[in-house]
VOROTI-872191 format. One record per atom (N, C-alpha, C): residue in three letters; atom name; x negated, y negated, z. Coordinates in steps of 0.02 Angstrom, whole numbers, always signed. Each point is the difference from the previous one (the first is absolute). Example, Ala and Ser with C-alpha at 12.3 -4.5 7.8 and 13.67 -1.06 7.14 Angstrom:
<residu = ALA | atome = N | c1 = -660 | c2 = +284 | c3 = +390>
<residu = ALA | atome = CA | c1 = +45 | c2 = -59 | c3 = +0>
<residu = ALA | atome = C | c1 = -45 | c2 = -60 | c3 = +0>
<residu = SER | atome = N | c1 = +18 | c2 = -53 | c3 = -36>
<residu = SER | atome = CA | c1 = -42 | c2 = -59 | c3 = +3>
<residu = SER | atome = C | c1 = +39 | c2 = -55 | c3 = +37>
This chain:
<residu = UNK | atome = N | c1 = +1678 | c2 = +1549 | c3 = +2993>
<residu = UNK | atome = CA | c1 = -19 | c2 = +58 | c3 = -40>
<residu = UNK | atome = C | c1 = -53 | c2 = -21 | c3 = -50>
<residu = UNK | atome = N | c1 = -56 | c2 = +32 | c3 = +4>
<residu = UNK | atome = CA | c1 = -55 | c2 = -16 | c3 = -46>
<residu = UNK | atome = C | c1 = -4 | c2 = +52 | c3 = -55>
<residu = UNK | atome = N | c1 = -13 | c2 = -25 | c3 = -59>
<residu = UNK | atome = CA | c1 = -7 | c2 = +46 | c3 = -57>
<residu = UNK | atome = C | c1 = -68 | c2 = +33 | c3 = +4>
<residu = UNK | atome = N | c1 = +0 | c2 = +65 | c3 = -7>
<residu = UNK | atome = CA | c1 = -63 | c2 = +38 | c3 = +1>
<residu = UNK | atome = C | c1 = -22 | c2 = +10 | c3 = -72>
<residu = UNK | atome = N | c1 = -66 | c2 = -8 | c3 = -12>
<residu = UNK | atome = CA | c1 = -24 | c2 = +13 | c3 = -68>
<residu = UNK | atome = C | c1 = +9 | c2 = +73 | c3 = -18>
<residu = UNK | atome = N | c1 = +12 | c2 = +12 | c3 = -63>
<residu = UNK | atome = CA | c1 = +7 | c2 = +69 | c3 = -24>
<residu = UNK | atome = C | c1 = -70 | c2 = +30 | c3 = -1>
<residu = UNK | atome = N | c1 = -10 | c2 = +56 | c3 = +33>
<residu = UNK | atome = CA | c1 = -67 | c2 = +30 | c3 = +0>
<residu = UNK | atome = C | c1 = -20 | c2 = +23 | c3 = -70>
<residu = UNK | atome = N | c1 = -63 | c2 = -7 | c3 = -15>
<residu = UNK | atome = CA | c1 = -23 | c2 = +22 | c3 = -66>
<residu = UNK | atome = C | c1 = -1 | c2 = +76 | c3 = -2>
<residu = UNK | atome = N | c1 = +6 | c2 = +26 | c3 = -60>
<residu = UNK | atome = CA | c1 = -1 | c2 = +72 | c3 = -10>
<residu = UNK | atome = C | c1 = -60 | c2 = +16 | c3 = -43>
<residu = UNK | atome = N | c1 = -45 | c2 = +40 | c3 = +27>
<residu = UNK | atome = CA | c1 = -59 | c2 = +19 | c3 = -36>
<residu = UNK | atome = C | c1 = +7 | c2 = +72 | c3 = -24>
<residu = UNK | atome = N | c1 = -7 | c2 = +8 | c3 = -65>
<residu = UNK | atome = CA | c1 = +5 | c2 = +67 | c3 = -29>
<residu = UNK | atome = C | c1 = -66 | c2 = +37 | c3 = +10>
<residu = UNK | atome = N | c1 = +2 | c2 = +66 | c3 = +4>
<residu = UNK | atome = CA | c1 = -63 | c2 = +37 | c3 = +3>
<residu = UNK | atome = C | c1 = -38 | c2 = -11 | c3 = -66>
<residu = UNK | atome = N | c1 = -67 | c2 = +4 | c3 = +2>
<residu = UNK | atome = CA | c1 = -38 | c2 = -9 | c3 = -63>
<residu = UNK | atome = C | c1 = +24 | c2 = +49 | c3 = -54>
<residu = UNK | atome = N | c1 = -5 | c2 = -22 | c3 = -61>
<residu = UNK | atome = CA | c1 = +24 | c2 = +40 | c3 = -57>
<residu = UNK | atome = C | c1 = -47 | c2 = +60 | c3 = -8>
<residu = UNK | atome = N | c1 = +30 | c2 = +59 | c3 = -7>
<residu = UNK | atome = CA | c1 = -39 | c2 = +62 | c3 = -9>
<residu = UNK | atome = C | c1 = +6 | c2 = +27 | c3 = -70>
<residu = UNK | atome = N | c1 = +59 | c2 = -5 | c3 = -28>
<residu = UNK | atome = CA | c1 = +13 | c2 = +28 | c3 = -67>
<residu = UNK | atome = C | c1 = +38 | c2 = -52 | c3 = -41>
<residu = UNK | atome = N | c1 = -37 | c2 = -46 | c3 = -32>
<residu = UNK | atome = CA | c1 = +32 | c2 = -55 | c3 = -37>
<residu = UNK | atome = C | c1 = +49 | c2 = +23 | c3 = -53>
<residu = UNK | atome = N | c1 = -16 | c2 = +53 | c3 = -36>
<residu = UNK | atome = CA | c1 = +44 | c2 = +23 | c3 = -54>
<residu = UNK | atome = C | c1 = +67 | c2 = +24 | c3 = +29>
<residu = UNK | atome = N | c1 = -3 | c2 = +39 | c3 = +54>
<residu = UNK | atome = CA | c1 = +62 | c2 = +26 | c3 = +30>
<residu = UNK | atome = C | c1 = +41 | c2 = -57 | c3 = +31>
<residu = UNK | atome = N | c1 = -34 | c2 = -46 | c3 = +35>
<residu = UNK | atome = CA | c1 = +35 | c2 = -55 | c3 = +31>
<residu = UNK | atome = C | c1 = +34 | c2 = -45 | c3 = -53>
<residu = UNK | atome = N | c1 = -36 | c2 = -13 | c3 = -54>
<residu = UNK | atome = CA | c1 = +28 | c2 = -41 | c3 = -54>
<residu = UNK | atome = C | c1 = +58 | c2 = +34 | c3 = -34>
<residu = UNK | atome = N | c1 = -6 | c2 = +65 | c3 = -12>
<residu = UNK | atome = CA | c1 = +54 | c2 = +38 | c3 = -32>
<residu = UNK | atome = C | c1 = +62 | c2 = +1 | c3 = +44>
<residu = UNK | atome = N | c1 = -11 | c2 = +11 | c3 = +65>
<residu = UNK | atome = CA | c1 = +57 | c2 = +1 | c3 = +47>
<residu = UNK | atome = C | c1 = +35 | c2 = -67 | c3 = +0>
<residu = UNK | atome = N | c1 = -38 | c2 = -55 | c3 = +5>
<residu = UNK | atome = CA | c1 = +31 | c2 = -66 | c3 = +3>
<residu = UNK | atome = C | c1 = +37 | c2 = -16 | c3 = -64>
<residu = UNK | atome = N | c1 = -30 | c2 = +16 | c3 = -57>
<residu = UNK | atome = CA | c1 = +33 | c2 = -13 | c3 = -65>
<residu = UNK | atome = C | c1 = +66 | c2 = +37 | c3 = -3>
<residu = UNK | atome = N | c1 = +0 | c2 = +64 | c3 = +17>
<residu = UNK | atome = CA | c1 = +62 | c2 = +41 | c3 = -3>
<residu = UNK | atome = C | c1 = +52 | c2 = -25 | c3 = +50>
<residu = UNK | atome = N | c1 = -21 | c2 = -15 | c3 = +61>
<residu = UNK | atome = CA | c1 = +46 | c2 = -22 | c3 = +51>
<residu = UNK | atome = C | c1 = +31 | c2 = -68 | c3 = -18>
<residu = UNK | atome = N | c1 = -41 | c2 = -45 | c3 = -25>
<residu = UNK | atome = CA | c1 = +24 | c2 = -67 | c3 = -19>
<residu = UNK | atome = C | c1 = +47 | c2 = +5 | c3 = -60>
<residu = UNK | atome = N | c1 = -18 | c2 = +41 | c3 = -49>
<residu = UNK | atome = CA | c1 = +41 | c2 = +9 | c3 = -59>
<residu = UNK | atome = C | c1 = +68 | c2 = +29 | c3 = +20>
<residu = UNK | atome = N | c1 = +0 | c2 = +50 | c3 = +42>
<residu = UNK | atome = CA | c1 = +62 | c2 = +32 | c3 = +23>
<residu = UNK | atome = C | c1 = +43 | c2 = -51 | c3 = +38>
<residu = UNK | atome = N | c1 = -32 | c2 = -40 | c3 = +43>
<residu = UNK | atome = CA | c1 = +36 | c2 = -51 | c3 = +38>
<residu = UNK | atome = C | c1 = +33 | c2 = -51 | c3 = -47>
<residu = UNK | atome = N | c1 = -37 | c2 = -24 | c3 = -49>
<residu = UNK | atome = CA | c1 = +28 | c2 = -49 | c3 = -48>
<residu = UNK | atome = C | c1 = +58 | c2 = +30 | c3 = -38>
<residu = UNK | atome = N | c1 = -7 | c2 = +61 | c3 = -24>
<residu = UNK | atome = CA | c1 = +54 | c2 = +32 | c3 = -39>
<residu = UNK | atome = C | c1 = +63 | c2 = +11 | c3 = +43>
<residu = UNK | atome = N | c1 = -9 | c2 = +12 | c3 = +65>
<residu = UNK | atome = CA | c1 = +57 | c2 = +11 | c3 = +44>
<residu = UNK | atome = C | c1 = +32 | c2 = -65 | c3 = +24>
<residu = UNK | atome = N | c1 = -41 | c2 = -52 | c3 = +7>
<residu = UNK | atome = CA | c1 = +24 | c2 = -63 | c3 = +27>
<residu = UNK | atome = C | c1 = +48 | c2 = -35 | c3 = -49>
<residu = UNK | atome = N | c1 = -17 | c2 = -2 | c3 = -63>
<residu = UNK | atome = CA | c1 = +44 | c2 = -28 | c3 = -52>
<residu = UNK | atome = C | c1 = +12 | c2 = +55 | c3 = -51>
<residu = UNK | atome = N | c1 = -12 | c2 = -15 | c3 = -64>
<residu = UNK | atome = CA | c1 = +7 | c2 = +51 | c3 = -51>
<residu = UNK | atome = C | c1 = -69 | c2 = +17 | c3 = -27>
<residu = UNK | atome = N | c1 = -9 | c2 = +63 | c3 = -20>
<residu = UNK | atome = CA | c1 = -65 | c2 = +18 | c3 = -29>
<residu = UNK | atome = C | c1 = -13 | c2 = -41 | c3 = -63>
<residu = UNK | atome = N | c1 = -59 | c2 = -29 | c3 = -4>
<residu = UNK | atome = CA | c1 = -20 | c2 = -39 | c3 = -59>
<residu = UNK | atome = C | c1 = -71 | c2 = +23 | c3 = -19>
<residu = UNK | atome = N | c1 = -16 | c2 = -1 | c3 = -65>
<residu = UNK | atome = CA | c1 = -67 | c2 = +19 | c3 = -21>
<residu = UNK | atome = C | c1 = -55 | c2 = -42 | c3 = +33>
<residu = UNK | atome = N | c1 = +14 | c2 = -64 | c3 = +12>
<residu = UNK | atome = CA | c1 = -50 | c2 = -45 | c3 = +29>
<residu = UNK | atome = C | c1 = -20 | c2 = +21 | c3 = +71>
<residu = UNK | atome = N | c1 = +44 | c2 = +37 | c3 = +34>
<residu = UNK | atome = CA | c1 = -16 | c2 = +21 | c3 = +69>
<residu = UNK | atome = C | c1 = -64 | c2 = +41 | c3 = +4>
<residu = UNK | atome = N | c1 = -10 | c2 = +43 | c3 = -49>
<residu = UNK | atome = CA | c1 = -61 | c2 = +41 | c3 = +1>
<residu = UNK | atome = C | c1 = -62 | c2 = -44 | c3 = -7>
<residu = UNK | atome = N | c1 = +4 | c2 = -49 | c3 = -44>
<residu = UNK | atome = CA | c1 = -56 | c2 = -46 | c3 = -10>
<residu = UNK | atome = C | c1 = -15 | c2 = -40 | c3 = +63>
<residu = UNK | atome = N | c1 = +52 | c2 = -24 | c3 = +32>
<residu = UNK | atome = CA | c1 = -9 | c2 = -38 | c3 = +62>
<residu = UNK | atome = C | c1 = -31 | c2 = +44 | c3 = +54>
<residu = UNK | atome = N | c1 = +26 | c2 = +60 | c3 = +8>
<residu = UNK | atome = CA | c1 = -26 | c2 = +46 | c3 = +51>
<residu = UNK | atome = C | c1 = -73 | c2 = +17 | c3 = -13>
<residu = UNK | atome = N | c1 = -17 | c2 = +11 | c3 = -63>
<residu = UNK | atome = CA | c1 = -69 | c2 = +15 | c3 = -19>
<residu = UNK | atome = C | c1 = -46 | c2 = -58 | c3 = +18>
<residu = UNK | atome = N | c1 = +20 | c2 = -61 | c3 = -18>
<residu = UNK | atome = CA | c1 = -42 | c2 = -59 | c3 = +13>
<residu = UNK | atome = C | c1 = -8 | c2 = -11 | c3 = +75>
<residu = UNK | atome = N | c1 = +54 | c2 = +4 | c3 = +37>
<residu = UNK | atome = CA | c1 = -4 | c2 = -11 | c3 = +73>
<residu = UNK | atome = C | c1 = -45 | c2 = +53 | c3 = +33>
<residu = UNK | atome = N | c1 = +6 | c2 = +62 | c3 = -21>
<residu = UNK | atome = CA | c1 = -42 | c2 = +53 | c3 = +30>
<residu = UNK | atome = C | c1 = -73 | c2 = -10 | c3 = -18>
<residu = UNK | atome = N | c1 = -15 | c2 = -24 | c3 = -61>
<residu = UNK | atome = CA | c1 = -69 | c2 = -14 | c3 = -19>
<residu = UNK | atome = C | c1 = -30 | c2 = -55 | c3 = +45>
<residu = UNK | atome = N | c1 = +39 | c2 = -53 | c3 = +11>
<residu = UNK | atome = CA | c1 = -24 | c2 = -55 | c3 = +43>
<residu = UNK | atome = C | c1 = -13 | c2 = +27 | c3 = +70>
<residu = UNK | atome = N | c1 = +48 | c2 = +38 | c3 = +26>
<residu = UNK | atome = CA | c1 = -6 | c2 = +28 | c3 = +67>
<residu = UNK | atome = C | c1 = -62 | c2 = +43 | c3 = +7>
<residu = UNK | atome = N | c1 = -11 | c2 = +46 | c3 = -46>
<residu = UNK | atome = CA | c1 = -57 | c2 = +45 | c3 = +5>
<residu = UNK | atome = C | c1 = -66 | c2 = -39 | c3 = -7>
<residu = UNK | atome = N | c1 = -2 | c2 = -48 | c3 = -46>
<residu = UNK | atome = CA | c1 = -61 | c2 = -40 | c3 = -7>
<residu = UNK | atome = C | c1 = -16 | c2 = -38 | c3 = +64>
<residu = UNK | atome = N | c1 = +51 | c2 = -30 | c3 = +30>
<residu = UNK | atome = CA | c1 = -10 | c2 = -36 | c3 = +63>
<residu = UNK | atome = C | c1 = -25 | c2 = +48 | c3 = +55>
<residu = UNK | atome = N | c1 = +29 | c2 = +59 | c3 = +3>
<residu = UNK | atome = CA | c1 = -21 | c2 = +49 | c3 = +50>
<residu = UNK | atome = C | c1 = -71 | c2 = +22 | c3 = -12>
<residu = UNK | atome = N | c1 = -19 | c2 = +10 | c3 = -63>
<residu = UNK | atome = CA | c1 = -69 | c2 = +20 | c3 = -16>
<residu = UNK | atome = C | c1 = -49 | c2 = -55 | c3 = +18>
<residu = UNK | atome = N | c1 = +23 | c2 = -62 | c3 = -2>
<residu = UNK | atome = CA | c1 = -43 | c2 = -57 | c3 = +18>
<residu = UNK | atome = C | c1 = -3 | c2 = -8 | c3 = +76>
<residu = UNK | atome = N | c1 = +34 | c2 = +44 | c3 = +37>
<residu = UNK | atome = CA | c1 = -5 | c2 = +0 | c3 = +73>
<residu = UNK | atome = C | c1 = +58 | c2 = -34 | c3 = +36>
<residu = UNK | atome = N | c1 = +51 | c2 = -21 | c3 = -36>
<residu = UNK | atome = CA | c1 = +57 | c2 = -33 | c3 = +33>
<residu = UNK | atome = C | c1 = +47 | c2 = +53 | c3 = +29>
<residu = UNK | atome = N | c1 = +8 | c2 = +0 | c3 = +66>
<residu = UNK | atome = CA | c1 = +44 | c2 = +48 | c3 = +33>
<residu = UNK | atome = C | c1 = +56 | c2 = -32 | c3 = +39>
<residu = UNK | atome = N | c1 = +1 | c2 = -67 | c3 = +3>
<residu = UNK | atome = CA | c1 = +53 | c2 = -35 | c3 = +35>
<residu = UNK | atome = C | c1 = +62 | c2 = -5 | c3 = -45>
<residu = UNK | atome = N | c1 = +56 | c2 = +27 | c3 = +24>
<residu = UNK | atome = CA | c1 = +60 | c2 = +3 | c3 = -42>
<residu = UNK | atome = C | c1 = +25 | c2 = -69 | c3 = -20>
<residu = UNK | atome = N | c1 = -4 | c2 = -49 | c3 = +46>
<residu = UNK | atome = CA | c1 = +21 | c2 = -68 | c3 = -17>
<residu = UNK | atome = C | c1 = -42 | c2 = -29 | c3 = -56>
<residu = UNK | atome = N | c1 = -65 | c2 = +11 | c3 = +2>
<residu = UNK | atome = CA | c1 = -44 | c2 = -25 | c3 = -53>
<residu = UNK | atome = C | c1 = +13 | c2 = +36 | c3 = -66>
<residu = UNK | atome = N | c1 = +17 | c2 = +64 | c3 = +4>
<residu = UNK | atome = CA | c1 = +17 | c2 = +37 | c3 = -61>
<residu = UNK | atome = C | c1 = +64 | c2 = -27 | c3 = -32>
<residu = UNK | atome = N | c1 = +49 | c2 = -17 | c3 = +42>
<residu = UNK | atome = CA | c1 = +63 | c2 = -29 | c3 = -25>
<residu = UNK | atome = C | c1 = -15 | c2 = -66 | c3 = -36>
<residu = UNK | atome = N | c1 = -41 | c2 = -42 | c3 = +32>
<residu = UNK | atome = CA | c1 = -17 | c2 = -65 | c3 = -31>
<residu = UNK | atome = C | c1 = -37 | c2 = +10 | c3 = -65>
<residu = UNK | atome = N | c1 = -44 | c2 = +50 | c3 = -3>
<residu = UNK | atome = CA | c1 = -37 | c2 = +14 | c3 = -62>
<residu = UNK | atome = C | c1 = +48 | c2 = +21 | c3 = -56>
<residu = UNK | atome = N | c1 = +50 | c2 = +42 | c3 = +17>
<residu = UNK | atome = CA | c1 = +49 | c2 = +21 | c3 = -51>
<residu = UNK | atome = C | c1 = +39 | c2 = -61 | c3 = -24>
<residu = UNK | atome = N | c1 = +25 | c2 = -41 | c3 = +46>
<residu = UNK | atome = CA | c1 = +37 | c2 = -60 | c3 = -20>
<residu = UNK | atome = C | c1 = -42 | c2 = -44 | c3 = -45>
<residu = UNK | atome = N | c1 = -61 | c2 = -13 | c3 = +21>
<residu = UNK | atome = CA | c1 = -44 | c2 = -45 | c3 = -38>
<residu = UNK | atome = C | c1 = -15 | c2 = +26 | c3 = -69>
<residu = UNK | atome = N | c1 = -20 | c2 = +63 | c3 = -4>
<residu = UNK | atome = CA | c1 = -20 | c2 = +27 | c3 = -65>
<residu = UNK | atome = C | c1 = +59 | c2 = +16 | c3 = -45>
<residu = UNK | atome = N | c1 = +57 | c2 = +15 | c3 = +29>
<residu = UNK | atome = CA | c1 = +59 | c2 = +14 | c3 = -42>
<residu = UNK | atome = C | c1 = +33 | c2 = -64 | c3 = -26>
<residu = UNK | atome = N | c1 = -22 | c2 = -58 | c3 = +24>
<residu = UNK | atome = CA | c1 = +27 | c2 = -63 | c3 = -25>
<residu = UNK | atome = C | c1 = -14 | c2 = -8 | c3 = -75>
<residu = UNK | atome = N | c1 = -53 | c2 = +31 | c3 = -23>
<residu = UNK | atome = CA | c1 = -18 | c2 = -3 | c3 = -71>
<residu = UNK | atome = C | c1 = +43 | c2 = +47 | c3 = -42>
<residu = UNK | atome = N | c1 = +38 | c2 = +44 | c3 = +32>
<residu = UNK | atome = CA | c1 = +41 | c2 = +48 | c3 = -36>
<residu = UNK | atome = C | c1 = +65 | c2 = -33 | c3 = -23>
<residu = UNK | atome = N | c1 = +22 | c2 = +17 | c3 = -60>
<residu = UNK | atome = CA | c1 = +62 | c2 = -28 | c3 = -27>
<residu = UNK | atome = C | c1 = +60 | c2 = +42 | c3 = +23>
<residu = UNK | atome = N | c1 = +37 | c2 = -26 | c3 = +48>
<residu = UNK | atome = CA | c1 = +57 | c2 = +35 | c3 = +29>
<residu = UNK | atome = C | c1 = +66 | c2 = -15 | c3 = -36>
<residu = UNK | atome = N | c1 = -1 | c2 = -32 | c3 = -57>
<residu = UNK | atome = CA | c1 = +62 | c2 = -20 | c3 = -33>
<residu = UNK | atome = C | c1 = +44 | c2 = +59 | c3 = -19>
<residu = UNK | atome = N | c1 = -29 | c2 = +58 | c3 = -12>
<residu = UNK | atome = CA | c1 = +40 | c2 = +60 | c3 = -19>
<residu = UNK | atome = C | c1 = +21 | c2 = +41 | c3 = +61>
<residu = UNK | atome = N | c1 = -10 | c2 = -28 | c3 = +60>
<residu = UNK | atome = CA | c1 = +11 | c2 = +39 | c3 = +61>
<residu = UNK | atome = C | c1 = +45 | c2 = -38 | c3 = +48>
<residu = UNK | atome = N | c1 = +32 | c2 = +38 | c3 = +44>
<residu = UNK | atome = CA | c1 = +39 | c2 = -28 | c3 = +55>
<residu = UNK | atome = C | c1 = -47 | c2 = -23 | c3 = +56>
<residu = UNK | atome = N | c1 = -62 | c2 = +21 | c3 = -2>
<residu = UNK | atome = CA | c1 = -46 | c2 = -9 | c3 = +56>
<residu = UNK | atome = C | c1 = -46 | c2 = -61 | c3 = -9>
<residu = UNK | atome = N | c1 = -34 | c2 = -16 | c3 = +54>
<residu = UNK | atome = CA | c1 = -51 | c2 = -52 | c3 = +1>
<residu = UNK | atome = C | c1 = -61 | c2 = +29 | c3 = +36>
<residu = UNK | atome = N | c1 = -55 | c2 = -37 | c3 = -1>
<residu = UNK | atome = CA | c1 = -60 | c2 = +22 | c3 = +35>
<residu = UNK | atome = C | c1 = +13 | c2 = +8 | c3 = +75>
<residu = UNK | atome = N | c1 = +45 | c2 = -41 | c3 = +28>
<residu = UNK | atome = CA | c1 = +14 | c2 = +5 | c3 = +71>
<residu = UNK | atome = C | c1 = +38 | c2 = +64 | c3 = +16>
<residu = UNK | atome = N | c1 = +50 | c2 = +17 | c3 = -41>
<residu = UNK | atome = CA | c1 = +38 | c2 = +61 | c3 = +11>
<residu = UNK | atome = C | c1 = -45 | c2 = +61 | c3 = -5>
<residu = UNK | atome = N | c1 = -45 | c2 = +0 | c3 = -48>
<residu = UNK | atome = CA | c1 = -46 | c2 = +57 | c3 = -10>
<residu = UNK | atome = C | c1 = -47 | c2 = +6 | c3 = +59>
<residu = UNK | atome = N | c1 = -29 | c2 = -55 | c3 = +22>
<residu = UNK | atome = CA | c1 = -47 | c2 = +3 | c3 = +57>
<residu = UNK | atome = C | c1 = +35 | c2 = +23 | c3 = +64>
<residu = UNK | atome = N | c1 = +61 | c2 = -25 | c3 = +11>
<residu = UNK | atome = CA | c1 = +37 | c2 = +20 | c3 = +60>
<residu = UNK | atome = C | c1 = +20 | c2 = +74 | c3 = -3>
<residu = UNK | atome = N | c1 = +21 | c2 = +23 | c3 = -59>
<residu = UNK | atome = CA | c1 = +18 | c2 = +70 | c3 = -8>
<residu = UNK | atome = C | c1 = -61 | c2 = +45 | c3 = +12>
<residu = UNK | atome = N | c1 = -58 | c2 = -21 | c3 = -27>
<residu = UNK | atome = CA | c1 = -62 | c2 = +38 | c3 = +10>
<residu = UNK | atome = C | c1 = -15 | c2 = +5 | c3 = +74>
<residu = UNK | atome = N | c1 = +6 | c2 = -55 | c3 = +36>
<residu = UNK | atome = CA | c1 = -13 | c2 = +0 | c3 = +71>
<residu = UNK | atome = C | c1 = +48 | c2 = +47 | c3 = +37>
<residu = UNK | atome = N | c1 = +65 | c2 = -4 | c3 = -16>
<residu = UNK | atome = CA | c1 = +49 | c2 = +43 | c3 = +32>
<residu = UNK | atome = C | c1 = -14 | c2 = +74 | c3 = -14>
<residu = UNK | atome = N | c1 = -17 | c2 = +16 | c3 = -61>
<residu = UNK | atome = CA | c1 = -15 | c2 = +70 | c3 = -18>
<residu = UNK | atome = C | c1 = -60 | c2 = +26 | c3 = +39>
<residu = UNK | atome = N | c1 = -50 | c2 = -41 | c3 = +7>
<residu = UNK | atome = CA | c1 = -60 | c2 = +21 | c3 = +38>
<residu = UNK | atome = C | c1 = +16 | c2 = +8 | c3 = +73>
<residu = UNK | atome = N | c1 = +37 | c2 = -48 | c3 = +29>
<residu = UNK | atome = CA | c1 = +20 | c2 = +6 | c3 = +71>
<residu = UNK | atome = C | c1 = +41 | c2 = +63 | c3 = +11>
<residu = UNK | atome = N | c1 = +48 | c2 = +13 | c3 = -45>
<residu = UNK | atome = CA | c1 = +41 | c2 = +61 | c3 = +5>
<residu = UNK | atome = C | c1 = -44 | c2 = +62 | c3 = -2>
<residu = UNK | atome = N | c1 = -49 | c2 = +1 | c3 = -46>
<residu = UNK | atome = CA | c1 = -43 | c2 = +59 | c3 = -7>
<residu = UNK | atome = C | c1 = -43 | c2 = +12 | c3 = +62>
<residu = UNK | atome = N | c1 = -14 | c2 = -54 | c3 = +37>
<residu = UNK | atome = CA | c1 = -41 | c2 = +5 | c3 = +61>
<residu = UNK | atome = C | c1 = +44 | c2 = +10 | c3 = +62>
<residu = UNK | atome = N | c1 = +66 | c2 = -1 | c3 = -9>
<residu = UNK | atome = CA | c1 = +45 | c2 = +9 | c3 = +57>
<residu = UNK | atome = C | c1 = +3 | c2 = -61 | c3 = +44>
<residu = UNK | atome = N | c1 = -14 | c2 = -59 | c3 = -27>
<residu = UNK | atome = CA | c1 = +1 | c2 = -61 | c3 = +39>
<residu = UNK | atome = C | c1 = +67 | c2 = -35 | c3 = -11>
<residu = UNK | atome = N | c1 = +34 | c2 = -17 | c3 = +55>
<residu = UNK | atome = CA | c1 = +64 | c2 = -35 | c3 = -3>
<residu = UNK | atome = C | c1 = -10 | c2 = -68 | c3 = -31>
<residu = UNK | atome = N | c1 = +41 | c2 = -17 | c3 = -49>
<residu = UNK | atome = CA | c1 = -9 | c2 = -65 | c3 = -34>
<residu = UNK | atome = C | c1 = +52 | c2 = -52 | c3 = +18>
<residu = UNK | atome = N | c1 = +43 | c2 = +17 | c3 = +46>
<residu = UNK | atome = CA | c1 = +49 | c2 = -50 | c3 = +24>
<residu = UNK | atome = C | c1 = -33 | c2 = -45 | c3 = +50>
<residu = UNK | atome = N | c1 = +11 | c2 = -64 | c3 = -6>
<residu = UNK | atome = CA | c1 = -33 | c2 = -48 | c3 = +43>
<residu = UNK | atome = C | c1 = +37 | c2 = -10 | c3 = +66>
<residu = UNK | atome = N | c1 = +60 | c2 = +26 | c3 = +7>
<residu = UNK | atome = CA | c1 = +38 | c2 = -9 | c3 = +61>
<residu = UNK | atome = C | c1 = -27 | c2 = +44 | c3 = +56>
<residu = UNK | atome = N | c1 = -5 | c2 = -29 | c3 = +58>
<residu = UNK | atome = CA | c1 = -23 | c2 = +38 | c3 = +58>
<residu = UNK | atome = C | c1 = +61 | c2 = +13 | c3 = +45>
<residu = UNK | atome = N | c1 = +9 | c2 = +63 | c3 = +19>
<residu = UNK | atome = CA | c1 = +56 | c2 = +23 | c3 = +39>
<residu = UNK | atome = C | c1 = +19 | c2 = -40 | c3 = +58>
């Protein structure tokens, strides 16, 4: 049995950066509040992650894997001490939210 590489996922080019950023910020904030307990820092984290995402998209990055890496890399400078989360949890949640919004199955198991 050979392991197959996970195919890359390319997002359509960004059409409305403000709407896309607002959606991601709200979805990520809602996810964080539901996953653990609502904390004031969640809004700040969601805002920062959505800013990074939109900036990367405006710079022409449409590969979801590259966007996840960009979130992880840039969020490393963020102080997560007041949060249950890390840059990895935020990047993975962002990816899952985007896949869900596109109707793409995110389970890696093949039937």
